[in-house]
C-alpha positions as CSV (number, residue, x, y, z in Angstrom):
1,M,65.8,113.1,155.4
2,K,69.4,113.1,156.5
3,R,69.5,109.6,155.5
4,V,68.1,110.1,152.4
5,A,70.3,112.9,151.7
6,R,73.3,110.7,152.5
7,M,72.1,107.6,150.3
8,V,71.9,110.0,147.3
9,K,75.4,112.0,148.1
10,K,76.9,108.1,148.3
11,G,75.1,107.1,145.0
12,C,76.6,110.4,143.1
13,R,79.8,109.5,144.4
14,L,79.7,105.6,143.6
15,L,78.7,107.0,140.1
16,F,81.5,109.7,140.3
17,A,84.0,107.3,140.9
18,G,82.8,104.5,138.0
19,L,83.2,107.4,135.6
20,V,86.8,108.4,136.9
21,L,87.8,104.4,137.2
22,S,86.7,104.0,133.7
23,L,88.7,106.6,132.2
24,I,92.0,106.0,133.7
25,S,91.5,102.4,132.4
26,L,91.2,103.9,129.0
27,T,94.9,105.6,129.5
28,M,97.0,103.3,131.6
29,P,99.9,102.9,129.4
30,V,100.8,99.0,128.7
31,Q,104.0,97.3,127.0
32,A,102.0,96.7,123.9
33,A,103.2,95.5,120.3
34,G,103.2,98.6,117.7
35,L,102.7,99.0,114.1
36,L,106.4,98.2,113.0
37,E,106.3,95.2,114.6
38,I,103.3,94.1,113.5
39,Y,104.5,94.5,109.9
40,Q,108.1,93.0,110.4
41,Q,105.9,89.8,111.6
42,A,103.7,90.4,108.9
43,L,106.6,90.8,106.1
44,Q,107.8,87.1,106.9
45,S,104.4,85.5,107.5
46,D,101.6,87.0,105.2
47,P,100.2,84.5,103.2
48,R,99.4,87.0,100.2
49,F,102.9,88.7,100.6
50,Q,104.8,85.2,100.5
51,A,102.5,84.2,97.5
52,A,103.8,87.9,95.6
53,R,107.3,87.1,96.4
54,H,107.1,83.2,94.7
55,E,105.4,84.9,91.8
56,H,107.7,87.6,91.5
57,Q,110.5,85.0,91.6
58,A,108.6,82.5,89.0
59,A,108.2,85.7,86.5
60,A,112.0,86.2,86.6
61,E,112.4,82.8,84.4
62,A,110.8,84.2,81.3
63,R,113.9,86.1,80.4
64,P,116.1,82.1,80.2
65,Q,113.3,81.0,78.9
66,A,113.1,83.6,76.2
67,W,116.7,83.4,75.2
68,A,116.5,79.7,74.9
69,G,114.8,80.0,71.8
70,L,118.0,82.1,70.6
71,L,120.6,79.5,71.9
72,P,121.9,76.3,70.1
73,T,120.2,72.8,70.9
74,V,122.5,69.9,71.4
75,G,120.9,66.4,71.1
76,F,122.2,62.5,71.1
77,S,119.9,59.6,70.4
78,Y,120.9,55.8,70.4
79,E,119.1,53.4,68.9
80,Y,119.7,49.0,68.8
81,S,118.2,47.2,66.5
82,D,118.4,42.9,65.8
83,T,117.5,42.3,62.6
84,S,116.0,39.0,60.9
85,Q,116.1,38.5,57.3
86,D,114.9,35.4,54.6
87,I,115.1,35.5,50.9
88,V,112.2,34.5,49.6
89,S,113.0,34.6,46.3
90,S,115.9,36.2,43.8
91,D,117.0,36.9,40.6
92,N,120.0,36.5,41.6
93,T,121.6,33.3,41.4
94,V,124.1,33.8,43.6
95,F,121.6,35.0,46.4
96,A,118.9,33.1,45.7
97,S,117.8,31.5,49.4
98,G,119.6,32.3,52.5
99,S,119.1,33.9,55.8
100,T,120.9,35.7,58.6
101,S,120.1,37.5,61.9
102,F,122.1,40.1,63.0
103,G,122.3,43.2,65.4
104,S,122.8,46.9,64.5
105,T,123.5,50.1,66.6
106,S,123.5,53.8,65.8
107,Y,123.9,56.7,67.9
108,T,123.3,60.5,66.4
109,L,124.4,63.8,67.6
110,S,123.2,66.6,66.8
111,L,123.9,70.7,67.1
112,T,121.1,73.3,66.1
113,Q,121.7,77.1,65.9
114,P,119.3,79.2,65.1
115,V,120.1,81.9,62.5
116,F,116.7,83.7,62.4
117,R,113.6,83.3,64.5
118,Y,111.3,86.5,64.3
119,A,109.1,85.1,67.2
120,S,111.8,84.4,69.3
121,L,113.5,87.5,68.8
122,V,110.0,89.0,69.6
123,R,109.5,86.8,72.7
124,L,113.0,88.0,73.9
125,G,111.7,91.6,74.2
126,Q,108.3,90.5,75.4
127,A,110.0,88.4,78.3
128,K,112.4,91.3,79.5
129,T,108.9,93.7,79.7
130,E,107.2,91.0,81.6
131,V,110.1,90.8,83.9
132,R,109.8,94.7,84.8
133,R,106.2,94.3,85.5
134,A,107.1,91.2,87.9
135,D,109.0,94.1,89.8
136,V,106.8,96.3,89.6
137,L,104.0,94.0,91.1
138,F,106.4,93.1,94.0
139,D,107.1,96.5,94.7
140,L,103.2,97.0,94.7
141,A,102.8,94.0,96.9
142,L,105.1,95.5,99.4
143,Q,103.2,98.9,99.1
144,E,99.8,97.0,100.1
145,L,101.3,95.0,102.6
146,M,101.8,98.2,104.5
147,L,98.8,99.5,103.7
148,R,96.9,96.1,104.7
149,V,98.9,96.0,108.1
150,S,98.1,99.6,108.7
151,E,94.4,99.1,108.2
152,T,94.0,96.0,109.8
153,Y,95.8,97.2,113.1
154,L,94.4,100.8,113.3
155,A,90.8,98.6,112.7
156,A,92.0,96.7,115.8
157,L,92.7,99.5,117.4
158,A,89.4,101.2,116.8
159,A,87.7,97.7,117.8
160,R,89.6,97.7,121.0
161,D,88.3,101.8,122.0
162,Q,85.1,100.7,121.0
163,L,84.9,97.7,123.8
164,D,86.5,100.3,126.3
165,F,84.4,103.3,125.7
166,A,81.3,100.5,126.2
167,R,82.9,98.9,129.1
168,A,83.4,102.4,130.6
169,E,79.6,103.6,129.6
170,Q,78.5,100.3,131.3
171,A,80.3,100.6,134.8
172,A,79.3,104.5,134.8
173,D,75.4,102.7,134.0
174,E,75.9,100.5,136.7
175,S,76.4,102.9,138.9
176,H,73.8,105.0,138.0
177,F,71.4,102.3,137.9
178,E,72.2,101.2,141.8
179,L,71.5,105.4,142.4
180,A,68.2,105.3,140.5
181,K,67.3,102.0,142.7
182,G,68.3,103.7,145.7
183,R,66.2,106.8,145.0
184,Y,63.3,104.8,144.0
185,E,63.3,102.8,147.2
186,M,63.0,106.0,149.4
187,G,60.6,107.7,147.7
188,L,62.8,110.0,145.8
189,A,62.3,109.5,142.2
190,P,59.8,107.7,140.3
191,I,59.8,104.5,138.8
192,T,60.4,105.4,135.0
193,D,63.7,106.7,136.3
194,L,64.6,103.0,137.6
195,H,63.1,101.9,134.2
196,D,65.5,104.2,131.9
197,A,68.3,103.4,134.1
198,K,67.6,99.4,133.6
199,A,67.0,99.7,130.4
200,R,69.9,101.7,129.4
201,L,72.1,99.2,131.3
202,A,70.7,96.3,129.2
203,T,71.0,98.7,126.0
204,V,74.8,99.0,127.1
205,Q,75.5,95.2,128.3
206,A,74.5,94.4,124.4
207,R,76.4,97.0,122.7
208,T,79.5,95.5,125.3
209,I,78.8,91.8,124.2
210,E,79.1,93.1,120.5
211,A,82.0,95.2,121.3
212,E,84.0,92.0,122.5
213,N,83.3,90.0,119.5
214,L,84.0,92.6,117.2
215,F,87.6,93.2,119.2
216,D,88.6,89.5,118.8
217,D,87.3,89.5,115.5
218,A,90.1,92.3,114.7
219,L,93.0,90.4,116.5
220,Q,92.5,87.4,114.6
221,A,92.4,89.9,111.6
222,L,96.0,90.6,112.5
223,R,97.0,87.0,112.9
224,E,96.2,86.1,109.7
225,L,99.0,88.8,108.7
226,T,101.2,87.5,111.3
227,G,100.3,84.0,111.8
228,E,100.4,85.0,115.7
229,E,98.3,85.4,118.5
230,A,98.0,89.6,119.5
231,T,97.3,90.7,123.0
232,E,98.1,94.3,123.8
233,L,98.3,96.9,121.0
234,A,100.1,100.1,121.5
235,P,97.6,102.8,121.2
236,L,98.2,106.8,119.9
237,P,99.3,109.5,122.0
238,R,96.9,112.1,123.1
239,E,98.6,115.0,121.4
240,M,99.0,114.3,117.7
241,E,100.6,116.9,115.5
242,L,97.9,116.9,112.6
243,Q,99.9,117.8,108.8
244,S,98.5,118.7,105.5
245,P,99.4,117.0,102.4
246,E,102.1,118.7,100.5
247,P,101.8,119.6,98.1
248,A,98.5,121.4,99.9
249,E,96.6,121.3,96.2
250,I,95.0,118.3,94.9
251,E,95.8,118.5,91.5
252,P,99.6,117.7,91.7
253,W,98.6,114.6,93.9
254,V,96.4,113.3,90.9
255,E,99.5,114.4,88.4
256,A,101.6,112.3,90.7
257,A,99.7,109.4,90.6
258,L,99.0,109.3,87.1
259,Q,103.0,109.2,86.6
260,Q,103.9,106.9,89.5
261,N,100.9,104.6,90.5
262,L,102.5,101.2,90.5
263,T,99.0,99.8,89.9
264,L,99.0,102.2,86.9
265,E,102.6,101.2,85.8
266,A,102.2,97.6,86.0
267,Q,98.8,97.8,83.5
268,R,100.8,100.3,81.2
269,L,103.7,97.4,81.1
270,A,100.8,94.3,80.5
271,V,99.6,96.9,77.6
272,K,103.1,96.4,76.2
273,V,103.5,92.4,76.7
274,A,100.1,92.3,74.9
275,E,101.2,94.2,71.7
276,R,104.4,92.3,71.9
277,E,102.1,89.0,71.8
278,V,100.1,89.9,68.5
279,T,103.5,90.4,67.1
280,R,105.1,87.4,68.2
281,Q,101.7,85.4,66.6
282,R,102.2,87.2,63.4
283,A,105.5,86.0,63.2
284,G,104.3,82.5,62.8
285,H,103.6,83.2,59.0
286,Y,107.7,84.4,58.7
287,P,110.4,82.0,57.5
288,T,113.0,80.5,60.0
289,L,116.7,79.5,59.0
290,D,118.4,77.3,61.5
291,L,122.2,75.9,60.9
292,V,122.5,72.8,61.8
293,G,125.4,70.0,62.3
294,Q,125.1,66.3,62.9
295,F,127.3,63.3,63.5
296,N,126.0,59.7,62.5
297,N,127.6,56.5,63.4
298,E,126.2,53.4,62.5
299,E,127.5,50.1,63.1
300,T,125.7,46.7,61.6
301,D,127.0,43.3,62.7
302,G,126.0,41.7,59.5
303,S,123.8,41.8,56.7
304,L,121.8,39.0,54.3
305,F,124.7,39.9,51.4
306,G,127.4,39.9,53.4
307,G,129.7,40.8,56.6
308,G,129.0,43.9,58.9
309,S,130.0,47.6,58.2
310,E,130.3,50.9,60.1
311,V,129.4,53.7,58.3
312,E,130.1,57.4,60.2
313,T,128.3,60.7,58.5
314,Q,129.4,64.2,58.7
315,E,126.5,66.5,57.6
316,L,126.7,70.4,58.1
317,M,123.4,72.5,56.4
318,L,121.4,75.2,56.6
319,Q,117.2,74.0,56.7
320,L,115.0,76.9,55.7
321,N,111.3,76.4,56.7
322,I,108.7,78.2,54.9
323,P,105.3,77.9,56.6
324,L,102.6,78.2,53.7
325,Y,99.4,76.7,55.1
326,E,98.6,75.4,58.8
327,G,95.0,75.2,59.0
328,G,94.5,78.6,59.6
329,I,95.7,78.5,63.3
330,V,98.0,81.6,63.1
331,N,95.6,83.9,62.1
332,S,93.4,82.9,64.3
333,R,96.1,83.0,67.5
334,T,96.7,86.8,66.2
335,R,93.1,87.4,66.0
336,Q,93.0,86.3,70.1
337,A,96.1,88.1,71.0
338,A,94.6,90.9,68.9
339,R,91.6,91.2,71.4
340,L,93.7,90.5,74.4
341,Q,95.7,93.6,73.4
342,Q,92.7,95.1,73.2
343,K,91.2,94.3,76.7
344,A,94.3,95.3,78.6
345,S,94.1,98.5,77.1
346,Q,90.5,99.2,78.3
347,E,91.8,97.6,81.5
348,L,94.4,100.4,81.6
349,V,91.9,103.3,80.9
350,R,89.5,101.9,83.6
351,E,92.9,101.8,86.2
352,V,93.7,105.5,85.2
353,R,90.3,106.9,86.3
354,S,90.4,104.4,89.2
355,V,93.7,106.0,90.4
356,M,92.4,109.3,89.8
357,R,89.7,109.1,91.9
358,R,91.2,107.2,94.8
359,A,94.1,110.0,94.7
360,R,91.1,112.5,95.2
361,S,89.5,110.7,97.9
362,A,92.9,110.0,99.6
363,Y,93.7,113.4,99.6
364,L,90.2,115.1,100.4
365,G,90.0,112.3,103.0
366,V,93.2,113.5,104.8
367,Q,91.7,117.1,104.7
368,S,88.6,116.0,106.0
369,A,89.7,113.9,108.6
370,I,92.3,117.0,110.2
371,S,88.9,118.9,110.2
372,R,86.9,116.6,112.2
373,V,89.4,115.9,114.5
374,R,89.8,119.2,115.3
375,A,86.2,119.5,115.6
376,L,85.3,116.1,117.5
377,E,88.1,117.1,119.8
378,Q,85.9,120.2,121.1
379,S,83.3,118.1,120.9
380,V,84.8,115.6,123.6
381,A,85.5,118.5,125.9
382,S,82.0,120.1,125.5
383,Q,80.4,116.8,126.5
384,K,82.5,116.2,129.6
385,L,81.5,119.8,130.8
386,A,77.8,118.9,129.5
387,L,77.6,115.7,131.8
388,E,79.3,117.2,134.5
389,A,76.8,119.7,134.7
390,K,73.6,117.2,134.4
391,Q,75.3,115.2,137.1
392,E,75.2,118.1,139.2
393,G,71.7,119.0,138.4
394,F,70.5,115.4,138.8
395,R,71.9,116.1,142.8
396,S,70.0,119.5,142.9
397,G,66.4,117.9,141.0
398,L,66.7,119.7,137.8
399,Y,67.6,117.1,135.5
400,T,66.4,113.5,135.4
401,G,68.4,110.3,135.2
402,L,67.2,109.6,131.8
403,A,69.5,112.9,130.4
404,V,72.5,111.6,132.2
405,L,72.4,108.7,130.9
406,D,72.1,110.5,127.6
407,A,74.4,112.6,128.4
408,E,77.2,109.7,128.9
409,R,76.6,108.2,125.8
410,D,77.0,111.2,123.9
411,L,80.2,111.4,125.6
412,Y,81.7,107.9,124.8
413,Q,80.1,108.2,121.6
414,A,81.8,111.7,121.1
415,K,85.5,109.7,122.2
416,N,84.8,106.9,120.1
417,D,84.2,109.4,117.2
418,Y,87.2,111.1,117.6
419,A,89.4,108.3,118.0
420,L,88.0,107.1,114.3
421,A,88.6,110.4,113.0
422,R,92.7,110.0,113.8
423,Y,92.7,106.6,112.7
424,D,91.1,108.1,109.7
425,Y,93.5,110.8,109.1
426,L,96.8,108.1,109.3
427,L,94.9,106.0,106.8
428,N,94.4,108.3,104.3
429,S,97.8,109.8,104.8
430,L,99.4,106.3,103.8
431,R,96.6,106.1,101.1
432,L,97.6,109.2,99.6
433,K,100.7,108.1,99.2
434,Q,100.2,104.9,97.9
435,A,97.8,106.4,95.2
436,A,100.9,108.8,94.1
437,G,103.3,105.7,94.2
438,T,105.6,107.0,96.6
439,L,104.5,105.2,100.0
440,K,107.9,103.5,101.5
441,Y,109.0,101.8,105.0
442,D,109.9,105.3,106.0
443,D,106.4,106.8,105.6
444,L,105.1,103.6,107.5
445,S,108.3,104.2,110.7
446,Q,106.9,107.8,111.0
447,V,103.3,106.4,111.2
448,G,104.5,103.5,113.9
449,A,106.6,106.1,115.8
450,W,103.5,107.4,117.3
451,F,102.6,104.2,118.9
452,V,106.2,103.6,120.2
453,Q,105.6,107.2,121.9
454,A,102.7,105.8,123.7
455,E,104.1,102.5,125.3
């Protein structure tokens, strides 16, 4: 019996050592990439953001293109021709017959200055609005990059936590399985304890494999942003100061979102662009007035009735063009633009409602995450005490091995939920500021400072 008692104590020590080592491995400090480092890499390498940058630069060309409709145009044309002529019949007895061949050159220099083109004037204002909208969209792309980096980074941390907890639980279950096996072989425990330990170990091993795949996929998601392979990630510290949003009421955040949200502002500008497009298409009915100057030089080496000549012509004219009927295309384009303007207006209504919902959801998400973090922190502490009590009871025969396994599972689940709640707090804080249109690098830097402290 003494030998059996020593084996039981040894097994319990192995189980306890496995738990301690697994917990230590979760908290060992490592030199790892922080959130801000990942963001700086994504700023240079993320394809979606780079596409937004090029789109922003392309949109800036709308203004000079619109100005071109009001600025003068200069054209030059040159023509050379070779002419052969034969007199077939003539009432003029002097030139009753004959033939000739000669070359002719002609060039024209023309300048056209628009005096009144209402469509071009409207297009200029429209282009300015388009450029403003492009600026807003680029700022929005920058905000979205900050949020995408944060979401992807924290998702990778959550996947790593899930993997670490699965490995720690697996190590504890392996120790418990060896203990249960030894107790069964000595006749101190029923075979059901051994089967329970073996089944739980197999379940945790499968969960560990799944967690490894999820963590690898999360690292690949970071690689999509940065173009580089991520190795180690800086974790959050054990202690975090959780702060409620200021102001501490939801309505001011909703009002701020309605006034400052960049997606909403971009859609408002899209409505203005669409309204100007209706006016521009309707201007197809209006007359245009241009000032045209031309200089023409025509030189002929010969003619059928005599020698060559060189003639220069200078012209200055006002050209008035009054469209009367163009097959109904102006009316059709105007109706089309009006429908698109109505579409943009409805999208604005949809975006207003969406922004209000996102602002409320983010605010409540922050408050909920704070409550969950505090509650789950207590849950982790309670689960630790429960596990220790059941381990002690298992040694004295008060609890079965399955009760210890359940306590281990509950502890690691509480740890995982606790970690996720802290990530939700950070993400919802950033989402709330994005919804309000105030998210900037300083906010990301403030969040990133947590990870720097943890290195």
